C-alpha positions, 0 to 999 in steps of 0.5 A: 577749146583753149585760147591757143587752139587753131581756129576752125576753117572748114565744116564737113557735113555728111549723111549716114544711112544704116540698114538697121536700128542703131543709136548715136553712140553706135555711130560714134564708135563706128566713126572712131573705130573704123578710121583708126590706124588707116593712116599715121597717128597724125590723122587719128581722130582722137589725137586731132581732137585733143590737139584742137585740129578738129572740133567736136564731132556732132552726130544726130540720128533718127529711125524710120522703117527699121533703118537709121538715118543721120547727119555727121558734122566735123569742124576742121582747123586743118588745111583743105587737103587734110580736111578732104582726107578726113572727109574721105576717111569718114566715107570709108565707114561701112558698118555700124554694129552688125549692120551695113552702112553708107556714109556720103559727104554732102558739103564742106563749108569754107567758114572763112569765106562765109566770114569774109562775106559777112565782114564785107557786108558789114563794112558796106553798112558801116561805110554807108552810115559813115558817108551819111553822117560825115560833114561835107567837105569843101567841094561838096559844100560848093556843089550844094551851093551850085545846085541851089543856084541852078534850082533857082533858075528852074521855072515851072510851066503849064498847069502841070508845073513841069520843070524847065529852063528859063528860055524854054518858052522864048527860044525857037528850039526846044530840048525835051528831057526826062526829069528835073535832074536832067534839067539841072545838069543841062543848066549847069552846062549852059543850056537854058531851052529845056523842058522835062516830061517828068515820067511816061505820061506826057504833059499836055503843055509839052505837046503844046509847047513843042508844036510852036517850035522850029526844031525840037530835040528829045534828049534821052537816057541811054537805057530802056527808060529812054526807049520808054520816053521816046515811045510815049512822046511819039505815041502822044503825038508830040512834035519831035524833029531829032533824037539825041541819046546819052551813051549806052547805060548812062543818064542825061543827068550824069553827063559831062559838058563834052558828052552833052555836046557830042550827044546833041551834035550826033542827034538823028532824025526821029524816024531813024530813032523809031526804026531801031526802037524795040518796045516789049509789051510790058513796057507799053502798058499804061502808067500804073497808079499807086498809093499817093503815100508812097511818094514820101518814101522816094525822098527818104531813099533818094541819093542815100543808097537805101531801100524801103520794103512795104507790105500790102497795107503800106506797113514798113517791113525793113530798111536796108542798104541797096547792096543788101536788097536782093538778099532781104527780098529773098528772105521775105518775098511772100509779104512784100508788095512795094519796094522803093529804092535808090538803085536800078531795077534789074532782072535779078530783082524781077526774077525773085518775084516772078511766077508768084501769085501776089503783085509786086511793085519795084520803084527805082531810080531807073530801069535796067535791061529786063529781058524777061519781064514778069506779069506780076512784077510792075517796074517803074521809076521815081519819075513815074510814081 
């Protein structure tokens, strides 16, 4: 095709069945011969090819049991209405040589839409690389400084060295949160009587510390992960007086000062919180112990919107942006054993592996709404690993 020819927009895919043995040239002759003159010369296939408005018509055939089966593909630079007319013309072919034939269009691909999708995926990857490599702006530098100062305020308590605020032991009131990031956010907004449980396995020190307090508030994420922590706190016998929750779908670590204040102000008695708690069986299982080597991958993906996919032998299969994770898992799901990624474990990811014989472990920042858990798919958060 010459440089000035129209660009291909669509690709017609059709199948043909002939009640006899014919070859490719017979099919080509039938397609051109039986469509000629049906409409004006504007829709003559030979003329359309000469002008570049349709590309090379590709035909493949194979013979089985004295019948010929084949596929026909036609690239089109015409508009969608004209392309649909060409497709219907191809279906009008009724004979090839002396034999009856049937042609059916299976699909018309919009090549521009596929190209746009690939461009958008590439743009995401470029943006990720750009964001990762750019020099922090002044406000980011200030944020980093603030984070380092707040981390300096964190103390580590008990033999488990759990993160806490500087007044967690001294205050007569205690706020229990899930992880270190929650402690940092509450410190940022002036709350110093905090302790984190760091996962669903509740440290003995938290249990002991809470038993000495006049008032204990469990301040949890507004998602299934928060339900899990509340369930474990209650099951472990930790003294809890009230329960505060982040707004639905939000985490304590991302709340503003106003949202933190509102959530704590509207804390409800623990008995009321437990009444509305629905724990699926999959969530009530004991914590799964995974290879210690997996922990290093968490730091490699954290806050980078990246995913690392590993096989059973902990060999790295692929690193991809989180936006491409589902597509990548679909392509090599048989080999996947562990997926560590900076994102939310969703029902879609669980469904990819549901019903397969191999066990798969999905480890993300948090767990989203999973209404149909799969027995072979284990889901957990960074804090649980």
